DOMI-585704 format. One record per residue (C-alpha): residue number from 1; residue in one letter; x, y, z. Coordinates in steps of 0.05 Angstrom, whole numbers, plus 32768, in hexadecimal, padded with zeros to 4 digits. Example, Ala and Ser with C-alpha at 12.3 -4.5 7.8 and 13.67 -1.06 7.14 Angstrom:
BEGIN
TISE, num, residu, x, y, z
TISE, 1, A, 80F6, 7FA6, 809C
TISE, 2, S, 8111, 7FEB, 808F
//
This chain:
BEGIN
TISE, num, residu, x, y, z
TISE, 1, X, 7DE3, 7E10, 7FE8
TISE, 2, X, 7DEF, 7E2B, 7FA3
TISE, 3, X, 7E11, 7E00, 7F71
TISE, 4, X, 7E56, 7E1C, 7F68
TISE, 5, X, 7E89, 7E08, 7F32
TISE, 6, X, 7ED4, 7E14, 7F30
TISE, 7, X, 7EF8, 7E1C, 7EEE
TISE, 8, X, 7F41, 7E22, 7EE8
TISE, 9, X, 7F7F, 7DFC, 7ED2
TISE, 10, X, 7F7E, 7DB8, 7EF5
TISE, 11, X, 7F50, 7DCE, 7F2D
TISE, 12, X, 7F09, 7DB8, 7F3A
TISE, 13, X, 7ED3, 7DCA, 7F6D
TISE, 14, X, 7EE1, 7D89, 7F92
TISE, 15, X, 7F2A, 7D9A, 7F95
TISE, 16, X, 7F1D, 7DDF, 7FB1
TISE, 17, X, 7EF1, 7DC2, 7FE4
TISE, 18, X, 7F29, 7D98, 7FFE
TISE, 19, X, 7F56, 7DD3, 800B
TISE, 20, X, 7F6A, 7DDD, 8055
TISE, 21, X, 7F31, 7DF9, 807F
TISE, 22, X, 7F36, 7E24, 80BE
TISE, 23, X, 7F5B, 7DFF, 80F5
TISE, 24, X, 7F6C, 7E0E, 813E
TISE, 25, X, 7FAA, 7E37, 814A
TISE, 26, X, 7FCE, 7DFA, 8168
TISE, 27, X, 7FCD, 7DD1, 8129
TISE, 28, X, 800F, 7DB5, 8111
TISE, 29, X, 8030, 7DDA, 80D8
TISE, 30, X, 8038, 7DC1, 8091
TISE, 31, X, 8075, 7DD7, 806B
TISE, 32, X, 806F, 7E12, 803B
TISE, 33, X, 8088, 7E0F, 7FF5
TISE, 34, X, 80C9, 7E33, 7FE6
TISE, 35, X, 80A4, 7E6F, 7FCE
TISE, 36, X, 8076, 7E74, 800A
TISE, 37, X, 807E, 7E9D, 8048
TISE, 38, X, 80A2, 7E81, 8086
TISE, 39, X, 8087, 7E42, 80A6
TISE, 40, X, 804E, 7E47, 80D8
TISE, 41, X, 8024, 7E1B, 8105
TISE, 42, X, 7FE9, 7E25, 80D7
TISE, 43, X, 7FE4, 7DF9, 8099
TISE, 44, X, 8001, 7E17, 805B
TISE, 45, X, 7FCB, 7E20, 8027
TISE, 46, X, 7FD9, 7E1F, 7FDD
TISE, 47, X, 7FAB, 7E5B, 7FD2
TISE, 48, X, 7F9F, 7E47, 7F8A
TISE, 49, X, 7FB6, 7E19, 7F53
TISE, 50, X, 7FE9, 7E32, 7F22
TISE, 51, X, 7FC7, 7E6A, 7EFB
TISE, 52, X, 7FC9, 7E66, 7EAE
TISE, 53, X, 7FFE, 7E8C, 7E8C
TISE, 54, X, 7FC7, 7EAF, 7E65
TISE, 55, X, 7FA4, 7EC6, 7EA5
TISE, 56, X, 7FE6, 7EDF, 7EC2
TISE, 57, X, 7FFC, 7F06, 7E86
TISE, 58, X, 7FF6, 7F53, 7E86
TISE, 59, X, 8005, 7F86, 7E50
TISE, 60, X, 8026, 7FC9, 7E59
TISE, 61, X, 8005, 8002, 7E35
TISE, 62, X, 8008, 804D, 7E3C
TISE, 63, X, 7FC8, 8075, 7E4A
TISE, 64, X, 7FAC, 8096, 7E0D
TISE, 65, X, 7FC2, 80DB, 7E24
TISE, 66, X, 800B, 80CC, 7E24
TISE, 67, X, 802E, 808D, 7E09
TISE, 68, X, 8075, 80A1, 7E1F
TISE, 69, X, 8076, 809D, 7E6B
TISE, 70, X, 8041, 806F, 7E86
TISE, 71, X, 8033, 8024, 7E8C
TISE, 72, X, 7FF2, 8003, 7E9E
TISE, 73, X, 7FE2, 7FC1, 7EB7
TISE, 74, X, 7FA6, 7FAD, 7E8B
TISE, 75, X, 7F69, 7F83, 7E9F
TISE, 76, X, 7F6E, 7F39, 7E8D
TISE, 77, X, 7F51, 7F22, 7E4B
TISE, 78, X, 7F09, 7F11, 7E3F
TISE, 79, X, 7F11, 7EC7, 7E4F
TISE, 80, X, 7F2F, 7ED6, 7E93
TISE, 81, X, 7EFD, 7F0E, 7EA1
TISE, 82, X, 7EC4, 7EDC, 7E97
TISE, 83, X, 7EDD, 7EB8, 7ED4
TISE, 84, X, 7EBC, 7EEB, 7F02
TISE, 85, X, 7EFB, 7F11, 7F12
TISE, 86, X, 7EF9, 7F5E, 7F17
TISE, 87, X, 7F22, 7F85, 7EE4
TISE, 88, X, 7F47, 7FC3, 7EFF
TISE, 89, X, 7F87, 7FDF, 7EE8
TISE, 90, X, 7FC2, 8009, 7EFF
TISE, 91, X, 7FE2, 8041, 7ED9
TISE, 92, X, 802A, 8050, 7EEE
TISE, 93, X, 8045, 8095, 7EDA
TISE, 94, X, 808D, 80AA, 7EE7
TISE, 95, X, 8096, 80EC, 7F0C
TISE, 96, X, 80C4, 8122, 7EF3
TISE, 97, X, 80E3, 8163, 7F0C
TISE, 98, X, 80B2, 819D, 7F08
TISE, 99, X, 80C5, 81E2, 7EF2
TISE, 100, X, 80BA, 8209, 7F35
TISE, 101, X, 80DC, 8243, 7F56
TISE, 102, X, 80F6, 8215, 7F8D
TISE, 103, X, 811A, 81EA, 7F5B
TISE, 104, X, 8146, 8226, 7F4A
TISE, 105, X, 815D, 8230, 7F91
TISE, 106, X, 81A5, 821C, 7F9F
TISE, 107, X, 81A7, 81DC, 7FC7
TISE, 108, X, 815D, 81CD, 7FC2
TISE, 109, X, 8147, 8189, 7FAB
TISE, 110, X, 811B, 8189, 7F6E
TISE, 111, X, 80CE, 8188, 7F75
TISE, 112, X, 80B4, 814C, 7F4C
TISE, 113, X, 8071, 813D, 7F31
TISE, 114, X, 8044, 8140, 7EF5
TISE, 115, X, 801D, 817A, 7ED7
TISE, 116, X, 7FD3, 8174, 7ECA
TISE, 117, X, 7FC5, 813B, 7E9B
TISE, 118, X, 7F90, 810D, 7E83
TISE, 119, X, 7F8F, 80C3, 7E98
TISE, 120, X, 7F63, 8086, 7E93
TISE, 121, X, 7F30, 8083, 7ECA
TISE, 122, X, 7F4B, 8074, 7F0F
TISE, 123, X, 7F33, 807C, 7F58
TISE, 124, X, 7F6F, 8078, 7F84
TISE, 125, X, 7FB5, 8096, 7F82
TISE, 126, X, 7FF8, 808B, 7FA3
TISE, 127, X, 8043, 8095, 7F96
TISE, 128, X, 8074, 805E, 7F95
TISE, 129, X, 80C2, 805B, 7F8E
TISE, 130, X, 80F8, 8028, 7F81
TISE, 131, X, 8118, 801D, 7FC6
TISE, 132, X, 80E9, 8004, 7FFC
TISE, 133, X, 811C, 8018, 8031
TISE, 134, X, 811E, 8061, 8019
TISE, 135, X, 80EF, 8094, 803D
TISE, 136, X, 80CC, 80CD, 8018
TISE, 137, X, 80DE, 810C, 8041
TISE, 138, X, 80AE, 813C, 8025
TISE, 139, X, 8065, 8149, 8010
TISE, 140, X, 803A, 8129, 7FDB
TISE, 141, X, 7FFE, 814E, 7FC0
TISE, 142, X, 7FCD, 813B, 7F87
TISE, 143, X, 7F94, 815C, 7F63
TISE, 144, X, 7F63, 8133, 7F3C
TISE, 145, X, 7F2C, 8140, 7F09
TISE, 146, X, 7EE9, 811C, 7F11
TISE, 147, X, 7EDC, 80EF, 7ED5
TISE, 148, X, 7EB6, 810E, 7E9C
TISE, 149, X, 7EB9, 8154, 7EBA
TISE, 150, X, 7EE6, 8191, 7EBB
TISE, 151, X, 7EE5, 8196, 7F07
TISE, 152, X, 7F28, 818F, 7F2A
TISE, 153, X, 7F2E, 8182, 7F74
TISE, 154, X, 7F56, 81AB, 7FA4
TISE, 155, X, 7F9D, 8194, 7FB5
TISE, 156, X, 7F99, 8154, 7FE2
TISE, 157, X, 7FD2, 813D, 800F
TISE, 158, X, 7FEA, 80F4, 8008
TISE, 159, X, 8004, 80D5, 8047
TISE, 160, X, 804E, 80C8, 8039
TISE, 161, X, 8061, 80A1, 8077
TISE, 162, X, 804B, 805D, 8061
TISE, 163, X, 808A, 8031, 806D
TISE, 164, X, 806D, 8019, 80AF
TISE, 165, X, 8037, 7FF4, 8088
TISE, 166, X, 805F, 7FBB, 8069
TISE, 167, X, 8079, 7F74, 8072
TISE, 168, X, 80AF, 7F6D, 80A8
TISE, 169, X, 80F7, 7F74, 8095
TISE, 170, X, 8118, 7F33, 8083
TISE, 171, X, 80D6, 7F10, 8076
TISE, 172, X, 80C9, 7EE8, 8037
TISE, 173, X, 8095, 7F1B, 8022
TISE, 174, X, 80C6, 7F53, 8029
TISE, 175, X, 8105, 7F32, 800B
TISE, 176, X, 80E5, 7F05, 7FD8
TISE, 177, X, 80C1, 7F3A, 7FB0
TISE, 178, X, 80D1, 7F7C, 7F8F
TISE, 179, X, 80B3, 7FA8, 7FC5
TISE, 180, X, 80B0, 7FF3, 7FBA
TISE, 181, X, 80AD, 802F, 7FE8
TISE, 182, X, 8068, 804F, 7FE7
TISE, 183, X, 803C, 8084, 8003
TISE, 184, X, 7FF9, 8072, 801E
TISE, 185, X, 7FC3, 806C, 7FE9
TISE, 186, X, 7F8F, 80A3, 7FE3
TISE, 187, X, 7F48, 8099, 7FCA
TISE, 188, X, 7F34, 80D0, 7F9B
TISE, 189, X, 7EF6, 80B3, 7F7C
TISE, 190, X, 7EE9, 80A9, 7F32
TISE, 191, X, 7F1A, 80D7, 7F0C
TISE, 192, X, 7F3A, 80DD, 7EC8
TISE, 193, X, 7F6C, 8116, 7ED3
TISE, 194, X, 7FA5, 8120, 7F05
TISE, 195, X, 7FDB, 8150, 7F1A
TISE, 196, X, 8010, 813F, 7F50
TISE, 197, X, 8049, 8163, 7F73
TISE, 198, X, 807C, 8146, 7FA2
TISE, 199, X, 80A3, 817A, 7FCB
TISE, 200, X, 80E1, 8165, 7FF1
TISE, 201, X, 80E7, 8178, 803B
TISE, 202, X, 8105, 81BE, 8042
TISE, 203, X, 814B, 81C0, 8063
TISE, 204, X, 8152, 81DA, 80AA
TISE, 205, X, 8157, 8226, 80A3
TISE, 206, X, 8184, 8228, 80E1
TISE, 207, X, 81B9, 81FE, 80BC
TISE, 208, X, 81D7, 8225, 8083
TISE, 209, X, 81FA, 81E8, 806A
TISE, 210, X, 81BB, 81BC, 8068
TISE, 211, X, 819C, 81A8, 8027
TISE, 212, X, 8159, 8186, 8017
TISE, 213, X, 8157, 8139, 801D
TISE, 214, X, 8152, 8120, 7FD7
TISE, 215, X, 8111, 80FF, 7FC2
TISE, 216, X, 8113, 80B3, 7FB7
TISE, 217, X, 8127, 809A, 7F72
TISE, 218, X, 80F7, 807C, 7F41
TISE, 219, X, 80B8, 80A1, 7F5B
TISE, 220, X, 8079, 808F, 7F34
TISE, 221, X, 8031, 80A3, 7F3C
TISE, 222, X, 8003, 8066, 7F40
TISE, 223, X, 7FBA, 8070, 7F28
TISE, 224, X, 7F90, 8036, 7F3C
TISE, 225, X, 7F4C, 8023, 7F1E
TISE, 226, X, 7F29, 7FF0, 7F4B
TISE, 227, X, 7F00, 7FD4, 7F12
TISE, 228, X, 7EB9, 7FBA, 7F1C
TISE, 229, X, 7EAD, 7F7E, 7F49
TISE, 230, X, 7E80, 7F44, 7F31
TISE, 231, X, 7E38, 7F58, 7F3D
TISE, 232, X, 7E40, 7FA1, 7F34
TISE, 233, X, 7E0B, 7FC4, 7F0C
TISE, 234, X, 7E30, 7FF5, 7EDD
TISE, 235, X, 7DEE, 8018, 7ECC
TISE, 236, X, 7DD7, 8024, 7F12
TISE, 237, X, 7DC8, 806E, 7F20
TISE, 238, X, 7DF5, 808A, 7F55
TISE, 239, X, 7DD5, 809C, 7F97
TISE, 240, X, 7DD9, 80DD, 7FBC
TISE, 241, X, 7DE3, 80C7, 8003
TISE, 242, X, 7E2D, 80C9, 8019
TISE, 243, X, 7E1D, 80A9, 805B
TISE, 244, X, 7E49, 80D9, 8083
TISE, 245, X, 7E0F, 80E8, 80B4
TISE, 246, X, 7DF9, 809F, 80BB
TISE, 247, X, 7E3F, 8082, 80C4
TISE, 248, X, 7E40, 8096, 810F
TISE, 249, X, 7E01, 806C, 811D
TISE, 250, X, 7DFF, 8039, 80E6
TISE, 251, X, 7DF0, 7FF1, 80F9
TISE, 252, X, 7E2A, 7FC3, 80E9
TISE, 253, X, 7DFD, 7F97, 80BE
TISE, 254, X, 7DE3, 7FD1, 8095
TISE, 255, X, 7DEF, 7FD1, 804A
TISE, 256, X, 7E25, 7FFD, 802D
TISE, 257, X, 7E0A, 8042, 801C
TISE, 258, X, 7DFF, 8058, 7FD4
TISE, 259, X, 7E38, 807B, 7FB0
TISE, 260, X, 7E3A, 80C5, 7FA6
TISE, 261, X, 7E54, 80E6, 7F67
TISE, 262, X, 7E6A, 80A6, 7F42
TISE, 263, X, 7E5E, 80AE, 7EF8
TISE, 264, X, 7E2E, 8080, 7ED6
TISE, 265, X, 7E50, 8040, 7EBE
TISE, 266, X, 7E81, 803E, 7EF8
TISE, 267, X, 7E54, 8030, 7F34
TISE, 268, X, 7E75, 8017, 7F75
TISE, 269, X, 7E6C, 7FCF, 7F8A
TISE, 270, X, 7E3D, 7FB6, 7FBD
TISE, 271, X, 7E4E, 7F71, 7FDB
TISE, 272, X, 7E15, 7F43, 7FC9
TISE, 273, X, 7E0E, 7F2E, 8013
TISE, 274, X, 7E01, 7F76, 8026
TISE, 275, X, 7DD0, 7F89, 7FF2
TISE, 276, X, 7D86, 7F90, 8004
TISE, 277, X, 7D72, 7F5D, 7FCE
TISE, 278, X, 7D9E, 7F26, 7FAE
TISE, 279, X, 7DB0, 7F30, 7F65
TISE, 280, X, 7D84, 7F0E, 7F33
TISE, 281, X, 7DBB, 7EDD, 7F1F
TISE, 282, X, 7DC8, 7EC7, 7F66
TISE, 283, X, 7DA1, 7E85, 7F5B
TISE, 284, X, 7DCD, 7E72, 7F1F
TISE, 285, X, 7E0A, 7E47, 7F26
TISE, 286, X, 7E48, 7E71, 7F30
TISE, 287, X, 7E8C, 7E64, 7F0F
TISE, 288, X, 7EC7, 7E6E, 7F3D
TISE, 289, X, 7F10, 7E73, 7F2A
TISE, 290, X, 7F40, 7E46, 7F4F
TISE, 291, X, 7F5C, 7E84, 7F73
TISE, 292, X, 7F18, 7E9B, 7F8A
TISE, 293, X, 7F07, 7E55, 7FA1
TISE, 294, X, 7F47, 7E4F, 7FC8
TISE, 295, X, 7F3E, 7E92, 7FEC
TISE, 296, X, 7EF6, 7E7E, 7FFD
TISE, 297, X, 7F05, 7E36, 8010
TISE, 298, X, 7F2F, 7E4B, 804D
TISE, 299, X, 7EEE, 7E66, 806A
TISE, 300, X, 7EC4, 7E2B, 8055
TISE, 301, X, 7EB3, 7E19, 809D
TISE, 302, X, 7E92, 7E5D, 80A5
TISE, 303, X, 7E6E, 7E68, 8062
TISE, 304, X, 7E63, 7E43, 8022
TISE, 305, X, 7E96, 7E43, 7FEA
TISE, 306, X, 7E92, 7E84, 7FC3
TISE, 307, X, 7E6C, 7EAA, 7FFA
TISE, 308, X, 7E6D, 7EF4, 7FF9
TISE, 309, X, 7E5E, 7EF9, 8043
TISE, 310, X, 7E71, 7ED1, 8081
TISE, 311, X, 7E30, 7ED7, 80AB
TISE, 312, X, 7E2C, 7EF0, 80F2
TISE, 313, X, 7E20, 7EC1, 812B
TISE, 314, X, 7E05, 7ECB, 8170
TISE, 315, X, 7E34, 7EC0, 81A9
TISE, 316, X, 7E14, 7E7D, 81B9
TISE, 317, X, 7E1B, 7E67, 816F
TISE, 318, X, 7E63, 7E81, 816F
TISE, 319, X, 7E75, 7E57, 81AC
TISE, 320, X, 7E53, 7E1B, 818E
TISE, 321, X, 7E7C, 7E21, 814F
TISE, 322, X, 7EBF, 7E23, 8175
TISE, 323, X, 7EE2, 7DE3, 818E
TISE, 324, X, 7EF0, 7DF5, 81D6
TISE, 325, X, 7F19, 7DCD, 8206
TISE, 326, X, 7EF1, 7DA8, 823B
TISE, 327, X, 7EE2, 7DD6, 8275
TISE, 328, X, 7EFE, 7E13, 8252
TISE, 329, X, 7EDB, 7E55, 8260
TISE, 330, X, 7ED1, 7E76, 821D
TISE, 331, X, 7EDB, 7EC0, 8213
TISE, 332, X, 7EC9, 7EC8, 81CB
TISE, 333, X, 7E9C, 7EFF, 81B0
TISE, 334, X, 7E66, 7EF0, 817D
TISE, 335, X, 7E7E, 7EEA, 8136
TISE, 336, X, 7E6F, 7F29, 810E
TISE, 337, X, 7E59, 7F29, 80C7
TISE, 338, X, 7E97, 7F2D, 8098
TISE, 339, X, 7E96, 7F3E, 804E
TISE, 340, X, 7EC5, 7F0D, 802C
TISE, 341, X, 7EFA, 7F1A, 7FF9
TISE, 342, X, 7ECA, 7F04, 7FC4
TISE, 343, X, 7E96, 7F32, 7FE2
TISE, 344, X, 7EC1, 7F72, 7FD6
TISE, 345, X, 7EDB, 7F57, 7F94
TISE, 346, X, 7F23, 7F46, 7FA1
TISE, 347, X, 7F48, 7F30, 7F61
TISE, 348, X, 7F66, 7EF0, 7F7C
TISE, 349, X, 7F97, 7EEC, 7F42
TISE, 350, X, 7FBD, 7F29, 7F5D
TISE, 351, X, 7FD5, 7F0A, 7F9E
TISE, 352, X, 800B, 7ED5, 7FA8
TISE, 353, X, 7FE8, 7E90, 7FA3
TISE, 354, X, 8001, 7E76, 7FE7
TISE, 355, X, 7FE8, 7E8D, 802B
TISE, 356, X, 8016, 7EA0, 8064
TISE, 357, X, 8008, 7E95, 80AE
TISE, 358, X, 8023, 7EA5, 80F3
TISE, 359, X, 801E, 7E76, 812E
TISE, 360, X, 7FE6, 7E9C, 8154
TISE, 361, X, 7FC5, 7EE0, 815C
TISE, 362, X, 7FDC, 7F04, 8199
TISE, 363, X, 7FC6, 7F4B, 818B
TISE, 364, X, 7FA1, 7F78, 815A
TISE, 365, X, 7FBD, 7FB7, 813C
TISE, 366, X, 7F8B, 7FEC, 8128
TISE, 367, X, 7F9B, 8018, 80EB
TISE, 368, X, 7F7A, 804C, 80C2
TISE, 369, X, 7F83, 8044, 8077
TISE, 370, X, 7F97, 808E, 806E
TISE, 371, X, 7F70, 808C, 802B
TISE, 372, X, 7F44, 80C7, 8040
TISE, 373, X, 7EFB, 80C9, 8055
TISE, 374, X, 7EDD, 80DD, 8012
TISE, 375, X, 7EBD, 809B, 8005
TISE, 376, X, 7E78, 807C, 8011
TISE, 377, X, 7E6D, 8039, 802F
TISE, 378, X, 7E50, 801F, 7FEC
TISE, 379, X, 7E96, 8032, 7FD1
TISE, 380, X, 7EBB, 800E, 8005
TISE, 381, X, 7EC3, 7FCC, 7FDC
TISE, 382, X, 7EE4, 7FF8, 7FA4
TISE, 383, X, 7F10, 8019, 7FD7
TISE, 384, X, 7F27, 7FD5, 7FED
TISE, 385, X, 7F34, 7FBC, 7FA7
TISE, 386, X, 7F5D, 7FFB, 7F9B
TISE, 387, X, 7F88, 7FF3, 7FDA
TISE, 388, X, 7F91, 7FAA, 7FC9
TISE, 389, X, 7FAB, 7FB9, 7F83
TISE, 390, X, 7FD7, 7FF0, 7FA0
TISE, 391, X, 7FF5, 7FC2, 7FD4
TISE, 392, X, 8004, 7F8A, 7FA2
TISE, 393, X, 8010, 7FAA, 7F5D
TISE, 394, X, 802D, 7FEC, 7F74
TISE, 395, X, 804F, 7FDD, 7FB6
TISE, 396, X, 8064, 7F96, 7FA6
TISE, 397, X, 8042, 7F73, 7FE2
TISE, 398, X, 8029, 7F2B, 7FDD
TISE, 399, X, 7FE1, 7F3E, 7FED
TISE, 400, X, 7FB5, 7F72, 8010
TISE, 401, X, 7FDD, 7F88, 804C
TISE, 402, X, 7FA7, 7F89, 8083
TISE, 403, X, 7F83, 7F4C, 809F
TISE, 404, X, 7F40, 7F70, 80A4
TISE, 405, X, 7F23, 7FB3, 8090
TISE, 406, X, 7EE7, 7FDA, 80AC
TISE, 407, X, 7EC1, 8011, 8088
TISE, 408, X, 7EA1, 804F, 80A6
TISE, 409, X, 7E5D, 802B, 80AB
TISE, 410, X, 7E7C, 7FF2, 80D4
TISE, 411, X, 7E7C, 7FBE, 809E
TISE, 412, X, 7EB6, 7F8C, 80A9
TISE, 413, X, 7EDE, 7F71, 806F
TISE, 414, X, 7F0D, 7F35, 8068
TISE, 415, X, 7F52, 7F4E, 8055
TISE, 416, X, 7F90, 7F25, 8047
TISE, 417, X, 7F7D, 7EDF, 802D
TISE, 418, X, 7F87, 7EA1, 8058
TISE, 419, X, 7F49, 7E99, 8082
TISE, 420, X, 7F27, 7EC9, 80B3
TISE, 421, X, 7F2F, 7E9A, 80EE
TISE, 422, X, 7F78, 7E8D, 80E1
TISE, 423, X, 7FB8, 7EB1, 80F6
TISE, 424, X, 7FC5, 7ECD, 80B1
TISE, 425, X, 8008, 7EF2, 80AB
TISE, 426, X, 7FFB, 7F3A, 8094
TISE, 427, X, 8023, 7F76, 8080
TISE, 428, X, 8005, 7FAC, 80AA
TISE, 429, X, 8034, 7FBE, 80E4
TISE, 430, X, 807E, 7FBD, 80D1
TISE, 431, X, 80A2, 7F96, 8109
TISE, 432, X, 8063, 7F77, 8126
TISE, 433, X, 8040, 7F50, 80F0
TISE, 434, X, 8050, 7F0C, 810E
TISE, 435, X, 801A, 7EF0, 813C
TISE, 436, X, 7FEE, 7F2F, 8135
TISE, 437, X, 7FB6, 7F46, 8108
TISE, 438, X, 7FAB, 7F8A, 80E8
TISE, 439, X, 7F67, 7FAD, 80E4
TISE, 440, X, 7F63, 7FEA, 80B5
TISE, 441, X, 7F2B, 801B, 80BF
TISE, 442, X, 7F1F, 803A, 807A
TISE, 443, X, 7F2B, 8084, 807D
TISE, 444, X, 7F59, 80B7, 809D
TISE, 445, X, 7F50, 80C7, 80E9
TISE, 446, X, 7F86, 80F6, 80FD
TISE, 447, X, 7F55, 8132, 8101
TISE, 448, X, 7F13, 8110, 80F4
TISE, 449, X, 7EEE, 80E5, 8127
TISE, 450, X, 7EE2, 809F, 8111
TISE, 451, X, 7E98, 808A, 810B
TISE, 452, X, 7E7C, 8066, 8147
TISE, 453, X, 7E67, 802D, 811A
TISE, 454, X, 7EB0, 8021, 8104
TISE, 455, X, 7EC9, 8020, 814D
TISE, 456, X, 7E91, 7FF0, 815F
TISE, 457, X, 7EA5, 7FC3, 8125
TISE, 458, X, 7EEC, 7FC1, 813E
TISE, 459, X, 7ED2, 7FAB, 8183
TISE, 460, X, 7EA7, 7F75, 8166
TISE, 461, X, 7EDD, 7F5B, 8138
TISE, 462, X, 7F14, 7F58, 816D
TISE, 463, X, 7EE4, 7F39, 81A1
TISE, 464, X, 7ED9, 7F00, 8171
TISE, 465, X, 7F1D, 7EF6, 8151
TISE, 466, X, 7F48, 7F03, 818E
TISE, 467, X, 7F18, 7ED5, 81B6
TISE, 468, X, 7F28, 7E9C, 8185
TISE, 469, X, 7F70, 7EA0, 819E
TISE, 470, X, 7F60, 7EAB, 81E6
TISE, 471, X, 7F73, 7EF4, 81EA
TISE, 472, X, 7F56, 7F28, 821A
TISE, 473, X, 7F49, 7F6A, 81F4
TISE, 474, X, 7F58, 7F92, 8234
TISE, 475, X, 7F97, 7F6C, 8241
TISE, 476, X, 7FE0, 7F73, 8233
TISE, 477, X, 800D, 7F47, 8208
TISE, 478, X, 8059, 7F43, 81FB
TISE, 479, X, 806E, 7F45, 81B3
TISE, 480, X, 80B3, 7F40, 8196
TISE, 481, X, 80C6, 7F76, 8163
TISE, 482, X, 80DC, 7F63, 811E
TISE, 483, X, 80FC, 7FA8, 8117
TISE, 484, X, 80DB, 7FED, 8110
TISE, 485, X, 80ED, 8036, 811B
TISE, 486, X, 80D4, 802F, 8162
TISE, 487, X, 80EE, 7FEB, 8179
TISE, 488, X, 812D, 7FC7, 8162
TISE, 489, X, 8127, 7F7E, 8149
TISE, 490, X, 8122, 7F4E, 8182
TISE, 491, X, 810B, 7F7E, 81B6
TISE, 492, X, 80D0, 7F64, 81E1
TISE, 493, X, 8098, 7F98, 81E7
TISE, 494, X, 805C, 7F94, 8214
TISE, 495, X, 801F, 7FB0, 81EF
TISE, 496, X, 7FD3, 7FB2, 81F4
TISE, 497, X, 7FB2, 7F78, 81D5
TISE, 498, X, 7F8C, 7FAA, 81AC
TISE, 499, X, 7FC2, 7FDE, 8198
TISE, 500, X, 7FC6, 8017, 8166
TISE, 501, X, 7FFA, 8014, 812F
TISE, 502, X, 8021, 804E, 8151
TISE, 503, X, 802E, 801F, 818D
TISE, 504, X, 805D, 7FF5, 8161
TISE, 505, X, 8077, 802B, 8132
TISE, 506, X, 8082, 8076, 8137
TISE, 507, X, 8049, 808B, 810B
TISE, 508, X, 8008, 80B3, 810D
TISE, 509, X, 7FE0, 8075, 80FA
TISE, 510, X, 7FA9, 8066, 810E
TISE, 511, X, 7F9E, 80B2, 8113
TISE, 512, X, 7F97, 80D6, 8156
TISE, 513, X, 7F4C, 80D5, 8155
TISE, 514, X, 7F46, 808A, 8149
TISE, 515, X, 7F7E, 807A, 817A
TISE, 516, X, 7F58, 809D, 81B1
TISE, 517, X, 7F1D, 806D, 81A5
TISE, 518, X, 7F46, 802D, 81B1
TISE, 519, X, 7F38, 802E, 81FC
TISE, 520, X, 7EED, 802B, 81EF
TISE, 521, X, 7EF9, 7FF4, 81BB
TISE, 522, X, 7F20, 7FCB, 81ED
TISE, 523, X, 7EEA, 7FCF, 8222
TISE, 524, X, 7EB1, 7FC0, 81F1
TISE, 525, X, 7ED7, 7F86, 81D4
TISE, 526, X, 7EE4, 7F67, 8217
TISE, 527, X, 7E9A, 7F70, 822A
TISE, 528, X, 7E85, 7F4D, 81EB
TISE, 529, X, 7EB3, 7F12, 8201
TISE, 530, X, 7E8D, 7F0F, 8241
TISE, 531, X, 7EC7, 7F29, 826E
//
């Protein structure tokens, strides 16, 4: 095992190794601190020691193109950056009324947006507003300019119905933070120019007295730069293969594909565990921050501290690693390979330091990220870092919303921190986050078929994770709603153990094409369990 060191205020490697490890779902609870999420039957994990004030500090600075209306969360200082954390940043630009003909129509709500403008490099966009309970009734469209070029994209639609991806109403995560309303994030690739327009929904033409529904107050355009994860090679020449053709048949253990069109100096990350050859520095001792060590230590029974990948196991090896009751007949699928948060370069200083848990995992909700399909699998870690930053810095969530993510090549990624074998409380299905897990397939699958490799990965992941909690992927389960636009709080709902997001909330998610594949996923998952 590689020698690993932990450096942070008052935290050592030995201390990190004594953090709670994965435990059976029936373990007795330990009380959370006042700032943590509600009590659970899983042990509360500190997540990290107190971060230094210097590492927590950020500065607000306008982009060079316009110092009057923008704020940017800057990367940490050089001392903090040396601790193997990715940089990344978020530019937040307030929207304003646009001079359009529709704005001069009596009774029409004003179109808001931004005219074409320069910006510091970014790769993902979204729109947020002040009131998390307010809905955006209208359309959001953006155009972007590829970095270092004069090429502008066509107008792209941003998914506006994103309220269903959030912490449950009344939860500590929802009430104890400044949570904002938000569109879904959209991956646009490396860009340095942007234009946006937000059109309110037109009034009913049959109702002469009707007027447009006003747009939410305090709308801002968020431009997210994922930064470069440790181990990236900024000078690497971009590849030409987008992987679109291979995604249908890609093996789950295949390496992410090369990026396409990424300018030199901003290459996408490849998790070290997925690369063909390990980086030259792999044999050297690695310095871990307390936050990285804490997020890794909860998986210490599965992989060494600081690992970028949790290795796959055969079914026999998986069953051997699980403490089963005497005489119990196991229905657990083989453990798939999982890229850890460190593997995709999660900045552990962004999230809240404590972890939150439910009592068990009764069901899995499948989502699509609605970030578009214009990414390569080599870029998937950058997409994840962007979504993570958008969830935390822009939307105000405590961490990445989903428990797991799957890319178009079928690579599986650890999502919200807390341990991949545990019942980690997510923010993925409003009203049904408790005692469930959320899996996001990266992409938009309303009119595009999901790659076969991605559907297979969902089957493998659910066969293993649901099996740990004794769930039949082809079965039904009763869940209690925490309140959604489909089921009132307290209503008991019978659902499939593997459900789509739309089963718990009136939404298009996970997209019609992916939703149609869930039957196949259930059957395959159950077969992998040996049912």
